[in-house]
N, C-alpha and C positions, 0 to 999 in steps of 0.2 A: 518243336514245330519245324517242318521241312518245306522249303519252297525251291525245289530244284527245277530249273529251266521253265519256270512259269511266270514269275513276278515281272519279267521284262516284256511281256506281251501286252504292253500298253505304252502310252507316252511317258515322258519324264515326270510330269505332274501326277500321273497315275501310279508310277513307281513310288514316288514320295508319299502319296496317300496310303498305299499299301503298307509301306514301312511304318508310317505313323499308326496304322491300325494294328499291325503286329505288336508294336510297342504297347498300345493301349490294352490289348487283350492278354498279353503274356504276363504270367505271374511274376512277382519279384523273384529274382534269381533264376527265372525261366530262361531257356536257351532256344535259339533258332539257328537253322542252317539255311542260308539264302544264296542263290546263284544269280550273278549278273552277267550280261553280255559285255565284253570288252570292246572299246573303240578300236582295238588292234585287230578285230575280225576283218577278214578280207572283204566281207560284204558291207562293211561300214564305209560310207562316203558322205562326209559332212554336207556336201552340196546337195545331196538327195534327202536331207532330213527336213522334218516339219517343224522342229524346235531346237535344232542343234544336237539332238541326241537320238531322235526317233525316225526310223524309216518304215514306211508302209510297203510291205512286200507286194510286188506287181505281177508275179508269175508263180507257177507251180502250185504245190499243195498249200502253201502259206499265203496265197494271194489275198490281199486286203487285211492281213494281220499285222499289227504294229510290232516292231521290235525296237526296244530302247537299248542304247549302248552308252556305257559310262567309262570314265577313266578312273585311275586309283584315287585321285583326290575326290572325285564325285562319290565314289563308294564310301570313303571315310566321312564325307559330309552327310550322306544319306543315313549313315549308321551312327551319327554323333551322339544319339541318345542312349546308345548301348556301349557296353565294354566289348571291344573286338578281341575275341579269344584267338582267332586265327583267320588269316586271309591268304589264299593261294591263287595265283594266276596260272591257269593251265591251258596249254595249246594242244588241241586234238588234231592230229594229222590224218588219221584214218578213223572211220566210224562205220560199223557194219560192213566192212570190206570195201567201202568207197573212200577215195582220197578226198579229204576235206581239210580246211584250215579254219577251225573255230577256236576262239579264245574266250575264256570265261573266268570270272572271279568267283571262287567258292569261299563263302564266309561262314564263320561260326561266331555268333554273338550271344551276349548275356545281358539281360535286363538287371541293372544294379538295384541294390536296396535303396529305398528312399531315406534321405538323411533326416533324422529327427531334429527338431528345433529344441535345443536344451538351454532354455533361459531360466535363470534363477530368480 
């Protein structure tokens, strides 16, 4: 399952709900790749958030679209039901020839096997 640059287009509660749904539908040992916006993004300003994590864009092509931002601890908490295989924090300085400064967490997670109750 891949969720690149999509899962964060909601508020923090919506991200949590999406992660819970991914965990629910993913097969045991299934893997997912999920991207999160980092609070280190130049566009994140906590004073502009609606919940401490989410900004509603007010101009340009993304006007009215929520963007949820998280820090490393919040990523780990959101993914606590999974085994985190890898997590990278990547800063983009240019994109499609334009100078930008975007920071994302790229995660690769695995749904672990359910533990069997072995009572004698």
